[in-house]
Residue, then its C-alpha position, 0 to 999 in steps of 0.5 A: x505456473x506457466x511461462x510463456x515462451x516469449x518471456x522464456x527466450x527474453x529472460x535467456x536474452x539478457x542473461x546472453x547479452x549480461x554474460x556475453x558482454x562481461x561488465x560493459x553491458x549491465x548499465x546500460x541492461x539495468x537502464x533498459x529494463x528500468x524504463x521498459x519495466x519499473x516506471x511503467x510498473x510504478x506508473x500502473x501502481x499509482x493509477x491503481x491505488x488513485x482509481x481506487x481511492x476515487x471509488x472506494x468509501x471510507x466510512x464504515x459502520x461502528x460495531x462495538x467488539x468487546x474485544x477492542x477500545x477497552x479503558x481499565x482506567x482515565x488516560x490521565x488527560x482531558x475527561x479520560x476517554x480521549x487518547x492522546x492523539x484522538x481524532x473525532x472522524x477516525x477514532x471512535x470511543x468506545x460507545x462510537x464514533x463522536x461526529x452523526x456525519x461518520 
């Protein structure tokens, strides 16, 4: 992994500035880094998550894996097949989803 000379120079500049100024310039350096690096980084991550959520479909076909949704005994509430916090849109039963529009 190679580091560009510009990034290396910027890192050295920040290191020298914080070392030579003692404790006086530390708050200013972190304030500048927050505005230049942290806030734009958070904004880019939020934009990426938003764009991914717009393009991806969360619907998937039901695959009845043998090791998932094993019911050795019935749940003590309801019909015994639904968990306590069952959501018919996101939680499949052992034989598949309840609604056909999933």
